[in-house]
C-alpha positions as a Python dict, from the first residue, in 0.01 Angstrom:
ca = {
    (1, 'X'): (0, 0, 0),
    (2, 'X'): (233, 181, -255),
    (3, 'X'): (111, 511, -415),
    (4, 'X'): (236, 594, -770),
    (5, 'X'): (434, 933, -755),
    (6, 'X'): (394, 1103, -1098),
    (7, 'X'): (689, 1315, -1215),
    (8, 'X'): (555, 1596, -1423),
    (9, 'X'): (786, 1748, -1679),
    (10, 'X'): (904, 2107, -1652),
    (11, 'X'): (817, 2389, -1882),
    (12, 'X'): (1165, 2363, -2038),
    (13, 'X'): (1129, 1972, -2094),
    (14, 'X'): (780, 2038, -2262),
    (15, 'X'): (906, 2312, -2493),
    (16, 'X'): (1228, 2180, -2572),
    (17, 'X'): (1128, 1975, -2871),
    (18, 'X'): (876, 2116, -3121),
    (19, 'X'): (601, 1864, -3178),
    (20, 'X'): (517, 1781, -3549),
    (21, 'X'): (143, 1691, -3624),
    (22, 'X'): (-21, 1537, -3927),
    (23, 'X'): (-140, 1820, -4142),
    (24, 'X'): (-517, 1682, -4102),
    (25, 'X'): (-477, 1730, -3742),
    (26, 'X'): (-385, 2100, -3755),
    (27, 'X'): (-649, 2177, -4021),
    (28, 'X'): (-920, 1978, -3812),
    (29, 'X'): (-843, 2157, -3492),
    (30, 'X'): (-833, 2492, -3657),
    (31, 'X'): (-1158, 2435, -3845),
    (32, 'X'): (-1319, 2324, -3525),
    (33, 'X'): (-1212, 2622, -3341),
    (34, 'X'): (-1352, 2841, -3591),
    (35, 'X'): (-1684, 2664, -3629),
    (36, 'X'): (-1752, 2516, -3315),
    (37, 'X'): (-1548, 2652, -3038),
    (38, 'X'): (-1651, 3011, -3100),
    (39, 'X'): (-2024, 2935, -3083),
    (40, 'X'): (-2026, 2646, -2804),
    (41, 'X'): (-1746, 2681, -2538),
    (42, 'X'): (-1861, 2374, -2350),
    (43, 'X'): (-1768, 2010, -2279),
    (44, 'X'): (-1996, 1885, -2556),
    (45, 'X'): (-1807, 2096, -2825),
    (46, 'X'): (-1476, 1944, -2683),
    (47, 'X'): (-1638, 1591, -2715),
    (48, 'X'): (-1667, 1667, -3070),
    (49, 'X'): (-1315, 1770, -3122),
    (50, 'X'): (-1182, 1461, -2949),
    (51, 'X'): (-1426, 1218, -3160),
    (52, 'X'): (-1304, 1396, -3481),
    (53, 'X'): (-932, 1340, -3368),
    (54, 'X'): (-980, 981, -3277),
    (55, 'X'): (-1099, 930, -3632),
    (56, 'X'): (-793, 1081, -3768),
    (57, 'X'): (-576, 859, -3570),
    (58, 'X'): (-788, 545, -3613),
    (59, 'X'): (-807, 513, -3218),
    (60, 'X'): (-1173, 483, -3119),
    (61, 'X'): (-1245, 595, -2761),
    (62, 'X'): (-1528, 649, -2519),
    (63, 'X'): (-1610, 991, -2355),
    (64, 'X'): (-1787, 1039, -2035),
    (65, 'X'): (-1879, 1322, -1791),
    (66, 'X'): (-1867, 1172, -1444),
    (67, 'X'): (-1861, 1510, -1256),
    (68, 'X'): (-1518, 1434, -1127),
    (69, 'X'): (-1163, 1545, -1247),
    (70, 'X'): (-1066, 1496, -1592),
    (71, 'X'): (-867, 1166, -1661),
    (72, 'X'): (-788, 896, -1903),
    (73, 'X'): (-869, 516, -1830),
    (74, 'X'): (-655, 322, -2039),
    (75, 'X'): (-846, -10, -1951),
    (76, 'X'): (-1179, 115, -2087),
    (77, 'X'): (-1015, 364, -2339),
    (78, 'X'): (-1242, 633, -2181),
    (79, 'X'): (-1171, 991, -2131),
    (80, 'X'): (-1381, 1167, -1858),
    (81, 'X'): (-1390, 1536, -1904),
    (82, 'X'): (-1587, 1767, -1657),
    (83, 'X'): (-1568, 2153, -1692),
    (84, 'X'): (-1230, 2102, -1871),
    (85, 'X'): (-988, 2325, -2085),
    (86, 'X'): (-891, 2240, -2421),
    (87, 'X'): (-537, 2169, -2326),
    (88, 'X'): (-641, 1927, -2047),
    (89, 'X'): (-880, 1764, -2289),
    (90, 'X'): (-588, 1737, -2565),
    (91, 'X'): (-361, 1614, -2274),
    (92, 'X'): (-615, 1318, -2191),
    (93, 'X'): (-626, 1249, -2556),
    (94, 'X'): (-254, 1239, -2584),
    (95, 'X'): (-249, 966, -2308),
    (96, 'X'): (-510, 773, -2542),
    (97, 'X'): (-259, 787, -2824),
    (98, 'X'): (73, 750, -2649),
    (99, 'X'): (21, 589, -2312),
    (100, 'X'): (117, 706, -1942),
    (101, 'X'): (410, 933, -2034),
    (102, 'X'): (339, 1273, -1875),
    (103, 'X'): (614, 1427, -2099),
    (104, 'X'): (460, 1286, -2422),
    (105, 'X'): (108, 1391, -2320),
    (106, 'X'): (221, 1729, -2209),
    (107, 'X'): (427, 1804, -2509),
    (108, 'X'): (173, 1692, -2765),
    (109, 'X'): (-117, 1881, -2593),
    (110, 'X'): (70, 2205, -2537),
    (111, 'X'): (222, 2218, -2879),
    (112, 'X'): (-96, 2136, -3070),
    (113, 'X'): (-265, 2423, -2865),
    (114, 'X'): (19, 2654, -2935),
    (115, 'X'): (4, 2585, -3301),
    (116, 'X'): (-377, 2605, -3345),
    (117, 'X'): (-473, 2878, -3067),
    (118, 'X'): (-156, 3104, -3097),
    (119, 'X'): (-302, 3408, -2963),
    (120, 'X'): (-462, 3234, -2659),
    (121, 'X'): (-139, 3065, -2585),
    (122, 'X'): (56, 3386, -2565),
    (123, 'X'): (-195, 3507, -2279),
    (124, 'X'): (-129, 3191, -2071),
    (125, 'X'): (126, 3154, -1782),
    (126, 'X'): (314, 2847, -1668),
    (127, 'X'): (234, 2709, -1329),
    (128, 'X'): (490, 2404, -1309),
    (129, 'X'): (389, 2173, -1607),
    (130, 'X'): (42, 2348, -1657),
    (131, 'X'): (-81, 2648, -1852),
    (132, 'X'): (-309, 2869, -1656),
    (133, 'X'): (-499, 3190, -1737),
}
């Protein structure tokens, strides 16, 4: 049985090319942050964000909470979120948009977080390809 080895990008690869976003995506995430996230820091609030983003991109998706790890299932177009961070949720959504590329998903999610949560971004530290508190 073969196991797929995932090659995760480096911090340098992720940050090398600034990502551009539709203006409505930046506006939506900032508005969500100010209205929803400040009041309800939970998975349900993140579900709302991903649902709104799926509408902007015209890419319907399903959201679940199976009490396992957060991941994307391309066959069912389902994102499972469980006690997840905004960056992880955005990362899984990026897989929904762009497919299996870890580099694309990391770049998209990290750059969107950096542009919409700049103060929080500055507080995070790199641990391989991930940002942590």
